[in-house]
C-alpha positions in Angstrom: 78.8 99.6 87.2 82.4 98.6 86.7 85.0 100.7 88.5 87.4 102.7 86.2 88.9 105.6 88.0 92.0 105.4 85.8 90.5 107.4 83.0 89.6 110.3 85.3 92.3 113.0 84.7 92.6 113.8 88.4 93.5 110.2 89.3 95.3 109.1 86.1 98.2 111.6 86.1 99.3 111.2 89.7 99.0 107.4 89.2 101.1 107.6 86.0 103.7 109.7 87.8 103.9 107.1 90.6 104.3 104.2 88.2 107.0 106.0 86.2 109.0 106.6 89.4 108.8 102.9 90.3 108.1 103.7 93.9 104.8 102.0 94.4 104.1 98.7 96.0 103.8 97.2 92.5 107.5 97.7 91.9 109.1 97.1 95.3 106.9 94.2 96.7 104.4 92.8 94.3 106.3 92.3 91.1 109.3 90.5 92.6 107.0 88.2 94.7 104.7 87.6 91.7 107.5 86.6 89.4 109.1 84.3 91.9 105.9 82.1 91.7 105.8 81.8 87.9 106.6 78.6 86.0 108.9 78.7 82.9 107.1 80.9 80.4 108.8 79.5 77.3 106.2 78.8 74.6 103.3 79.7 76.8 100.0 81.4 75.8 99.2 84.0 78.5 96.2 86.1 79.5 96.9 89.1 81.7 93.7 90.5 83.3 94.2 94.1 84.4 97.4 94.4 82.4 97.9 98.1 83.1 100.6 99.8 81.1 101.8 96.4 79.7 105.2 96.2 81.4 104.4 92.6 82.5 103.1 91.6 79.1 106.4 92.7 77.6 108.3 90.9 80.3 106.4 87.7 79.6 107.4 87.9 76.0 111.0 88.6 76.9 110.8 85.4 79.0 109.8 83.3 76.0 106.0 83.5 76.0 104.5 82.5 72.6 101.8 85.2 72.9 100.1 87.4 75.4 96.6 89.0 75.6 96.5 92.0 77.9 93.1 93.2 79.1 92.4 96.5 80.9 89.4 98.7 81.5 91.2 102.0 81.0 91.5 103.5 77.6 94.3 105.8 78.8 96.3 103.0 80.1 95.8 100.7 77.1 96.8 103.5 74.8 100.1 103.8 76.7 100.6 100.0 76.6 100.1 99.9 72.9 102.7 102.6 72.4 105.4 101.8 75.0 105.1 98.1 75.5 104.1 96.7 72.1 105.3 93.5 70.5 104.0 91.4 67.7 103.2 88.7 70.2 101.1 91.0 72.4 97.4 91.9 71.8 95.9 94.6 74.1 92.2 95.0 74.5 90.3 97.7 76.4 87.5 95.9 78.1 86.4 95.2 81.7 87.7 91.8 82.7 84.2 90.8 83.8 83.0 91.3 80.2 85.6 89.2 78.5 84.3 86.1 76.8 86.7 83.8 75.2 85.1 80.9 73.3 87.9 79.3 71.3 91.0 80.6 73.1 92.7 78.6 75.8 95.6 79.8 77.8 98.5 78.0 79.6 98.6 80.8 82.1 96.2 83.4 83.4 97.6 86.2 85.5 96.1 89.2 87.3 98.1 91.7 89.3 96.5 94.1 91.7 93.2 94.2 89.8 90.8 91.7 91.4 89.9 94.0 94.3 87.9 96.0 91.7 85.7 93.0 90.8 82.2 92.9 92.3 81.4 89.3 91.3 84.6 87.3 92.0 82.9 83.9 91.7 81.6 84.4 88.2 85.0 85.7 86.9 86.9 82.8 88.4 84.5 80.3 86.9 85.1 81.9 83.5 88.8 81.8 84.0 88.6 78.1 84.7 87.1 77.6 81.2 89.9 79.6 79.6 92.7 77.5 81.0 94.2 74.6 79.1 94.5 71.3 81.0 97.2 71.8 83.7 96.8 75.5 83.2 98.1 77.9 85.8 96.1 80.8 87.4 98.0 83.3 89.6 96.7 86.6 91.0 97.6 89.2 93.6 95.0 91.6 95.0 95.4 94.9 96.8 95.3 95.4 100.5 93.7 98.9 101.0 94.9 99.2 104.5 98.5 99.4 103.4 98.4 101.3 100.1 95.7 103.8 100.2 94.3 107.1 101.6 90.9 108.6 101.7 90.3 110.8 98.7 87.7 112.0 96.2 87.1 108.4 95.1 87.1 106.8 98.5 90.4 104.9 98.8 93.1 106.3 96.5 96.5 104.7 95.9 99.3 106.4 97.9 102.5 104.4 97.6 
């Protein structure tokens, strides 16, 4: 079964509060490091796996991306992304990233930020990603380190940044 604790009310609202305060590792460490590794986004077609609330998708468009597809497993999170970080060049889909199957689409860039640590079958997903990339495509991901950003809770390890 795919992990989706984000639609559970007891996890979602504390997580939402954390993200709104911009105090988590996403904001202070991961986002600046991630962005420093990116190529020029002008005219690029981008796939964001585990897009969360869509802030990054909106930022990619602001940097000149032609279009962005944002994928996330959480209905609650995708609903916020569609309301707060919408743009004509962004499509949000609520689906587990392991279940995504693009047949005709090809992307210049595939990104995933702090989502791959939820994936049970990493090899299958990365093989799929390789088929979605255009020639000379770029794949960049960051994954969570539970020893530095979690505490024991009702769901095992719970984000505590």
